[in-house]
N, C-alpha and C positions, 0 to 999 in steps of 0.2 A: 475560443483557439481554434484555428482552422489551418490547414495544408493544402499546399498546389504542387502538382508536380506533372514533369514532363517526360517521355520516353521517346528514343530514337532508336530505331532497328537498324542495324548495319552490317556490311559484310554477308551479304545474302541471307541474312537471318540467323547468322553464327554469333553475331554480337549484339549487345543493348547498352545503351548509355541514358542513365536515369538521373534526373534533375529534381530536386525536391526541396521546398520552402515552407517552413512553420512560421504562421503569423508575419508574412511579409511587410504587412501594411500597419502595425501597431508595435511599438517599441514595447509594450509590457501590458499584462491583463491586471486590472485593477481589482481586489476582492476586498469588501466590507462587511465587517460584522457588527452588530449592534445588540448590546446585551442590557435588559433593564429588568430588575428584580422587585421595584417598588421603592427600594431604599438608595440603591446606586444605579449608576447608568455607566457602561463601559464602550467605547467604539474602538474597533480595531481596524486598521486599513493596511493591507498587504499588496505590494507590487511584484508580480512574478514576472520575470524578464525570460521569455521563451520564444525568442527569435532564432531561427537556425536555418542553415542551406547545408542539403546533403548532396554529394554527386557520387555515382556508382556506376562501374563498367563490368559488365559479366560477357563471357567468352564460353560458346558450348562447344568442346572438343568431340567430333565425331557424333556417332548414334550408339544408343544403348541397345544391344542387340542379344544380351542374355536374358531369356525368359525363364520365369520360375518353372521348376520341375513339377510335371503331375506326380503325385503319389504312383508308386509302383503297382499298389493294389489298394482296393477301397477296403473301409471297414466294414466286417461282418459280425453280425451278432449270432454268434454259434453257442453261447454257453449253455443253451438247452436244445438237445436235438429233437427231431420230430417222435412224437411217442411219448416222450419222458416227460412226466408230469409230477414231478416230487413233490411238489407243493413247497419247496423251498427249505426242506426239513432234512437234515442229514440223520 
Protein backbone atom coordinates (compact mmCIF):
# COMPACT_ATOMS: atom_id res chain seq x y z
CA UNK A 1 0.00 0.00 0.00
CA UNK A 2 1.23 3.49 -0.76
CA UNK A 3 0.11 7.12 -0.81
CA UNK A 4 1.02 10.21 -2.77
CA UNK A 5 0.12 13.80 -2.03
CA UNK A 6 0.33 17.36 -3.25
CA UNK A 7 0.27 20.56 -1.22
CA UNK A 8 -0.12 24.09 -2.58
CA UNK A 9 0.45 27.16 -0.44
CA UNK A 10 -1.84 30.10 -1.26
CA UNK A 11 -2.87 33.58 -0.10
CA UNK A 12 0.64 34.71 0.90
CA UNK A 13 1.24 31.67 3.09
CA UNK A 14 -2.04 31.94 5.03
CA UNK A 15 -3.75 28.98 3.34
CA UNK A 16 -2.89 25.47 2.13
CA UNK A 17 -4.71 23.18 -0.28
CA UNK A 18 -3.76 19.51 0.08
CA UNK A 19 -4.70 16.56 -2.14
CA UNK A 20 -3.79 12.96 -1.15
CA UNK A 21 -4.40 9.67 -2.96
CA UNK A 22 -4.12 6.18 -1.44
CA UNK A 23 -3.26 3.32 -3.83
CA UNK A 24 -4.17 5.31 -6.98
CA UNK A 25 -2.85 2.73 -9.47
CA UNK A 26 -4.27 -0.51 -8.07
CA UNK A 27 -7.87 -1.48 -7.42
CA UNK A 28 -7.09 -3.73 -4.45
CA UNK A 29 -4.40 -5.41 -2.39
CA UNK A 30 -4.46 -9.22 -2.57
CA UNK A 31 -3.56 -11.14 0.60
CA UNK A 32 -3.10 -14.93 0.42
CA UNK A 33 -2.67 -17.31 3.35
CA UNK A 34 -1.88 -21.03 3.03
CA UNK A 35 -2.18 -23.38 6.02
CA UNK A 36 -0.96 -26.97 5.92
CA UNK A 37 -0.83 -29.13 9.05
CA UNK A 38 -0.03 -32.45 7.37
CA UNK A 39 -3.61 -33.77 7.32
CA UNK A 40 -5.41 -30.89 5.67
CA UNK A 41 -4.63 -27.83 3.65
CA UNK A 42 -6.46 -24.50 3.63
CA UNK A 43 -6.02 -21.51 1.34
CA UNK A 44 -7.52 -18.12 2.09
CA UNK A 45 -7.49 -15.22 -0.38
CA UNK A 46 -8.62 -11.77 0.73
CA UNK A 47 -8.99 -8.68 -1.43
CA UNK A 48 -8.68 -5.37 0.42
CA UNK A 49 -10.15 -2.45 -1.48
CA UNK A 50 -8.23 0.50 -0.13
CA UNK A 51 -8.25 3.17 -2.81
CA UNK A 52 -9.16 6.70 -1.82
CA UNK A 53 -8.74 10.41 -2.38
CA UNK A 54 -8.71 13.17 0.25
CA UNK A 55 -8.75 16.94 -0.14
CA UNK A 56 -8.15 19.43 2.66
CA UNK A 57 -8.08 23.20 2.94
CA UNK A 58 -6.55 25.01 5.91
CA UNK A 59 -6.45 28.72 6.69
CA UNK A 60 -4.39 30.45 9.39
CA UNK A 61 -6.04 33.44 11.10
CA UNK A 62 -3.52 35.97 12.43
CA UNK A 63 -0.50 35.15 14.56
CA UNK A 64 -0.18 33.51 17.93
CA UNK A 65 1.18 36.24 20.18
CA UNK A 66 0.46 34.80 23.63
CA UNK A 67 3.66 33.50 25.11
CA UNK A 68 3.66 31.23 28.15
CA UNK A 69 4.18 33.13 31.41
CA UNK A 70 7.33 32.53 33.37
CA UNK A 71 6.85 31.57 36.99
CA UNK A 72 6.89 34.54 39.38
CA UNK A 73 9.56 32.86 41.50
CA UNK A 74 11.67 29.79 41.15
CA UNK A 75 11.55 26.72 43.34
CA UNK A 76 13.67 27.08 46.47
CA UNK A 77 14.79 24.11 48.49
CA UNK A 78 14.81 25.66 51.98
CA UNK A 79 13.39 22.86 54.13
CA UNK A 80 16.69 22.63 56.01
CA UNK A 81 18.44 25.87 56.83
CA UNK A 82 22.16 26.42 57.12
CA UNK A 83 23.59 24.89 60.27
CA UNK A 84 20.60 22.70 61.11
CA UNK A 85 21.56 19.09 60.81
CA UNK A 86 18.75 17.31 62.58
CA UNK A 87 19.44 14.12 60.70
CA UNK A 88 15.80 13.75 59.73
CA UNK A 89 14.58 12.78 63.22
CA UNK A 90 11.94 14.58 65.23
